[in-house]
C-alpha positions as CSV (number, residue, x, y, z in Angstrom):
1,X,61.5,-53.5,50.2
2,X,62.4,-49.8,49.5
3,X,59.3,-47.7,48.6
4,X,61.0,-46.2,45.6
5,X,62.0,-49.7,44.3
6,X,58.4,-51.0,44.6
7,X,57.1,-47.8,43.2
8,X,59.2,-48.1,40.1
9,X,58.1,-51.7,39.6
10,X,54.6,-50.8,39.9
11,X,54.7,-48.0,37.4
12,X,56.6,-50.2,34.9
13,X,53.9,-52.9,35.5
14,X,51.1,-50.4,34.8
15,X,52.9,-49.1,31.6
16,X,53.3,-52.6,30.4
17,X,49.6,-53.2,30.4
18,X,49.4,-50.3,27.8
19,X,48.7,-47.4,30.1
20,X,50.5,-44.1,29.6
21,X,50.3,-43.6,33.4
22,X,52.0,-40.0,33.1
23,X,49.8,-38.2,35.7
24,X,49.8,-41.1,38.1
25,X,53.7,-41.6,37.7
26,X,54.3,-38.0,38.6
27,X,52.0,-38.2,41.7
28,X,53.5,-41.5,42.9
29,X,57.1,-40.3,42.5
30,X,56.2,-37.1,44.4
31,X,54.8,-39.4,47.1
32,X,58.1,-41.1,47.2
33,X,60.1,-38.0,47.4
34,X,57.9,-36.8,50.2
35,X,58.4,-40.0,52.2
36,X,62.1,-40.2,51.7
37,X,64.4,-43.2,51.2
38,X,62.3,-45.6,53.5
39,X,61.0,-49.1,53.4
40,X,57.5,-49.4,52.4
41,X,56.6,-50.9,55.7
42,X,57.9,-47.8,57.5
43,X,55.3,-45.3,55.8
44,X,52.9,-44.2,58.6
45,X,49.4,-42.9,58.4
46,X,50.5,-39.4,59.7
47,X,52.9,-39.1,56.9
48,X,50.3,-40.0,54.3
49,X,47.8,-37.5,55.8
50,X,50.4,-34.8,55.6
51,X,51.1,-35.5,52.0
52,X,47.4,-35.3,51.2
53,X,46.8,-32.1,53.1
54,X,49.7,-30.5,51.2
55,X,47.6,-30.5,48.0
56,X,45.6,-27.3,47.7
57,X,42.4,-27.8,45.7
58,X,40.2,-30.7,47.2
59,X,40.1,-32.4,43.9
60,X,43.9,-33.2,44.2
61,X,43.3,-34.8,47.6
62,X,41.0,-37.3,46.0
63,X,43.3,-37.9,43.0
64,X,46.2,-38.7,45.5
65,X,43.9,-41.0,47.5
66,X,42.7,-43.1,44.7
67,X,46.0,-43.3,43.0
68,X,47.7,-44.5,46.2
69,X,44.9,-46.8,47.0
70,X,45.5,-48.7,43.9
71,X,49.2,-48.8,44.5
72,X,48.8,-50.2,48.2
73,X,46.3,-52.9,46.9
74,X,49.2,-53.8,44.5
75,X,51.7,-53.9,47.4
76,X,49.4,-55.9,49.6
77,X,48.6,-58.5,47.0
78,X,52.3,-59.3,46.5
79,X,52.9,-59.5,50.3
80,X,55.2,-56.4,50.7
81,X,52.8,-54.9,53.4
82,X,49.9,-56.2,55.4
83,X,47.8,-53.2,55.4
84,X,47.5,-49.8,53.9
85,X,48.5,-46.6,55.7
86,X,45.8,-44.6,53.8
87,X,42.9,-43.0,55.7
88,X,40.0,-45.5,56.4
89,X,37.3,-42.9,55.8
90,X,37.2,-40.5,52.9
91,X,35.4,-37.2,53.1
92,X,32.4,-36.8,50.8
93,X,33.0,-34.9,47.6
94,X,30.9,-31.8,47.6
95,X,32.4,-30.1,44.5
96,X,31.6,-32.3,41.4
97,X,33.0,-31.0,38.1
98,X,30.5,-29.9,35.5
99,X,31.8,-29.4,31.9
100,X,30.7,-26.4,29.9
101,X,28.5,-27.2,26.9
102,X,28.8,-24.5,24.3
103,X,25.9,-23.5,22.2
104,X,26.3,-22.8,18.5
105,X,26.0,-19.1,19.1
106,X,28.8,-19.2,21.6
107,X,31.0,-20.9,19.2
108,X,30.2,-18.3,16.5
109,X,31.0,-15.6,19.0
110,X,34.4,-17.4,19.8
111,X,35.1,-17.5,16.0
112,X,34.4,-13.8,15.6
113,X,36.8,-13.0,18.4
114,X,39.8,-14.8,16.7
115,X,40.8,-12.0,14.3
116,X,40.9,-9.2,16.9
117,X,43.0,-11.5,19.3
118,X,45.4,-12.7,16.6
119,X,45.9,-9.1,15.3
120,X,47.7,-8.1,18.5
121,X,51.4,-7.6,17.7
122,X,52.5,-10.0,20.4
123,X,50.2,-12.8,19.2
124,X,52.3,-15.7,17.8
125,X,49.3,-17.6,16.4
126,X,47.8,-17.0,13.0
127,X,43.9,-16.3,13.1
128,X,43.4,-19.1,10.4
129,X,45.3,-21.6,12.5
130,X,43.2,-20.9,15.7
131,X,40.0,-20.7,13.9
132,X,40.6,-24.1,12.2
133,X,41.6,-25.7,15.4
134,X,38.2,-24.6,17.0
135,X,36.2,-25.8,14.0
136,X,38.0,-29.1,14.2
137,X,37.4,-29.7,17.9
138,X,33.8,-28.5,17.6
139,X,33.2,-30.8,14.6
140,X,34.9,-34.0,15.8
141,X,35.3,-34.0,19.5
142,X,39.0,-34.8,19.3
143,X,41.1,-34.5,22.4
144,X,43.2,-31.3,22.2
145,X,46.4,-33.4,22.3
146,X,45.2,-35.5,19.3
147,X,44.3,-32.3,17.3
148,X,47.7,-30.6,17.9
149,X,49.6,-33.8,17.0
150,X,48.1,-34.0,13.6
151,X,50.5,-33.8,10.7
152,X,49.7,-33.1,7.0
153,X,50.1,-36.9,6.3
154,X,47.4,-37.6,8.8
155,X,44.7,-35.8,6.9
156,X,43.1,-37.5,4.0
157,X,41.3,-34.6,2.3
158,X,40.0,-36.6,-0.6
159,X,38.3,-39.2,1.7
160,X,37.1,-36.7,4.3
161,X,39.2,-38.7,6.9
162,X,41.6,-38.0,9.8
163,X,44.1,-40.5,11.0
164,X,44.6,-40.1,14.8
165,X,47.8,-41.7,15.8
166,X,49.3,-42.7,19.2
167,X,46.2,-41.7,21.2
168,X,45.7,-41.8,24.9
169,X,45.6,-45.7,24.8
170,X,48.5,-46.1,22.2
171,X,46.0,-46.9,19.4
172,X,45.4,-45.5,15.9
173,X,41.9,-44.8,14.6
174,X,40.1,-43.4,11.6
175,X,37.9,-40.3,12.2
176,X,35.5,-39.4,9.4
177,X,34.8,-35.7,9.1
178,X,32.3,-33.5,7.4
179,X,33.1,-32.2,4.0
180,X,32.6,-28.7,5.2
181,X,35.3,-29.3,7.8
182,X,37.6,-30.8,5.1
183,X,37.2,-27.7,3.2
184,X,38.2,-25.6,6.3
185,X,41.3,-27.8,6.8
186,X,42.1,-27.6,3.0
187,X,42.1,-23.9,3.1
188,X,44.2,-23.7,6.3
189,X,46.9,-26.1,4.7
190,X,46.9,-24.0,1.6
191,X,47.4,-20.8,3.3
192,X,50.1,-22.3,5.7
193,X,53.5,-21.7,4.0
194,X,55.3,-24.2,6.3
195,X,52.9,-27.0,5.3
196,X,53.3,-26.1,1.8
197,X,57.1,-26.6,2.1
198,X,56.6,-30.3,1.5
199,X,57.7,-31.5,5.0
200,X,55.6,-34.6,5.6
201,X,55.8,-34.4,9.4
202,X,54.8,-30.7,9.5
203,X,52.2,-30.1,12.3
204,X,49.0,-28.8,10.9
205,X,48.7,-26.3,13.8
206,X,51.7,-24.2,14.3
207,X,52.9,-20.8,15.4
208,X,53.7,-18.0,13.0
209,X,57.4,-19.3,13.1
210,X,56.3,-22.7,12.0
211,X,56.7,-24.3,15.4
212,X,54.1,-26.9,16.6
213,X,51.4,-25.3,18.6
214,X,51.5,-26.4,22.2
215,X,48.5,-27.4,24.5
216,X,49.4,-24.6,26.9
217,X,49.6,-21.9,24.2
218,X,46.3,-23.1,22.6
219,X,44.5,-22.9,25.9
220,X,46.0,-19.5,26.7
221,X,44.6,-18.0,23.6
222,X,41.4,-19.8,24.1
223,X,40.8,-18.3,27.5
224,X,41.4,-14.8,25.9
225,X,38.9,-15.7,23.3
226,X,36.3,-16.7,26.0
227,X,36.9,-13.4,27.8
228,X,36.5,-11.3,24.7
229,X,33.3,-13.3,23.5
230,X,31.7,-13.1,26.9
231,X,31.7,-17.0,27.1
232,X,32.1,-17.2,31.0
233,X,30.4,-18.9,33.9
234,X,28.8,-16.7,36.4
235,X,26.8,-19.0,38.4
236,X,27.9,-21.2,41.4
237,X,30.1,-23.2,39.1
238,X,32.1,-20.1,38.1
239,X,35.4,-21.7,39.2
240,X,35.0,-24.2,36.3
241,X,35.4,-21.8,33.4
242,X,35.1,-23.0,29.9
243,X,38.0,-25.1,28.4
244,X,39.0,-26.4,25.1
245,X,38.4,-29.9,26.3
246,X,34.8,-28.9,26.8
247,X,34.4,-28.9,23.1
248,X,34.7,-32.7,23.4
249,X,31.9,-32.9,25.9
250,X,29.8,-30.6,23.7
251,X,30.4,-32.8,20.6
252,X,29.1,-35.8,22.5
253,X,26.1,-34.0,23.8
254,X,25.2,-32.6,20.4
255,X,25.5,-36.1,18.8
256,X,23.1,-37.5,21.4
257,X,20.6,-34.7,20.8
258,X,20.8,-35.2,17.0
259,X,20.2,-38.8,17.4
260,X,17.1,-38.2,19.7
261,X,15.7,-35.6,17.2
262,X,16.0,-38.1,14.3
263,X,14.4,-40.8,16.2
264,X,17.4,-43.1,16.2
265,X,18.0,-45.8,18.8
266,X,20.5,-43.9,21.1
267,X,21.3,-47.0,23.4
268,X,22.2,-48.9,20.3
269,X,24.4,-46.2,18.8
270,X,26.4,-45.2,22.0
271,X,29.0,-47.8,21.2
272,X,29.5,-46.2,17.8
273,X,30.1,-42.8,19.6
274,X,32.5,-44.5,22.1
275,X,34.5,-45.8,19.2
276,X,34.5,-42.5,17.4
277,X,35.8,-40.7,20.6
278,X,38.6,-43.3,21.0
279,X,37.2,-44.7,24.2
280,X,38.1,-48.2,25.4
281,X,35.0,-48.7,27.4
282,X,31.4,-47.4,27.0
283,X,31.6,-46.2,30.6
284,X,34.3,-43.6,29.5
285,X,31.9,-42.2,27.0
286,X,29.1,-41.9,29.6
287,X,31.2,-39.3,31.5
288,X,30.8,-37.0,28.5
289,X,27.0,-37.2,28.3
290,X,26.2,-34.2,30.5
291,X,22.5,-33.9,31.1
292,X,21.7,-30.5,29.6
293,X,18.2,-29.0,29.3
294,X,18.1,-29.9,25.5
295,X,19.1,-33.6,26.1
296,X,16.6,-33.8,29.0
297,X,13.9,-32.4,26.6
298,X,14.6,-34.7,23.8
299,X,14.7,-37.7,26.2
300,X,11.3,-36.8,27.7
301,X,9.9,-36.3,24.3
302,X,11.1,-39.8,23.4
303,X,9.6,-41.3,26.6
304,X,6.3,-39.5,26.0
305,X,6.1,-40.8,22.5
306,X,6.8,-44.3,23.8
307,X,4.2,-44.0,26.4
308,X,1.6,-42.9,24.0
309,X,2.3,-45.9,21.7
310,X,2.0,-48.2,24.7
311,X,-1.2,-46.6,25.8
312,X,-2.5,-46.8,22.1
313,X,-1.7,-50.5,21.9
314,X,-3.5,-51.3,25.0
315,X,-6.8,-49.7,23.6
C-alpha cells in the first residue's frame, strides 16, 4: 500500500476519534513528502534517520519519533508492514522544558509596560485590549487560542461566566470568573467601538482596525512586554523564555498554592481544576503543576501538620 494512502487513512481515523490532530497531520505529511511516492514497505531505516536528523532542535526529533511510532504501530496492527523502520534505541532527553511561573509583581510589571508599548505609532493593538487579555489569562488559565476566539456572545457579564466553544477537544465548557475580571472585560467591551457596533460574532480581542487579534501578534507584543518589564530568564533555562501560555501554568500553580494555604483537600480538588482547565484526563493537568518553591513549601507545611497530628494521636 502506498505510504501516502495509508497515512491519509490514519489521519482520518484519528480525527474521527475527536482529535484535531493538526500538528501531527503536518508532521506526518511532511514525512510522506520526504519519503516520496513509495510503498510503505519500501521505507528504510536510513531514510527515517535522515528525516529525523533534518530537524534542528532536539525536541523536534522526539516529536517526530513518537508521532511516527504510533503511526507504525497502527500500520503493523493492520498488516501493512511486519516491522517498524524507526530507530530501536532512543537517545535520552537531556533538555526538559520548564514553564515560567509568573509572580504577582511580574504581572504588575507587564501590565505597567502595556501603555508605553501600545503608544508606539506602529503598534496596531490598543492598550486596553492587551491589558484585558493578560488579566484574562492570569485570572482564568485559558489557552491563548480560547481567549482570542471569544466573541461578545460568549461572555455573560451578568453571571460572571465565560462560554468557551470549540476547545482543543471539540468541547464547550463554562468557565466562572471573578467579578473583578468581569468588570475588566465589561470596561474593555464598553470602550471597544467595534464591539459596540452590535455585531454578535465580533471578537472581544481585536486590533485597532477591528480585525481579530491573532496568536502570533499577541505573542509578538507579549515578548516586547517581557523585555520592557525585565521578565526574562537568565539562568540555565534561558532558552525557554516566558510565554503567554505560561500564564496557564501559573494559574494552575496558584490554584494549588491557594488550596494548600486554605487547608483544602488538594487531591480531591484536582479533578475540579482539570475540568476548569478543559482537560480530558487528570494526567494532562499534572503537567501544569510545576513544583515551585512556594508549592513545595506549602506541601511540606501540610505534611508537617499531618505528622504532628499522627504523633499527637499516638501519645
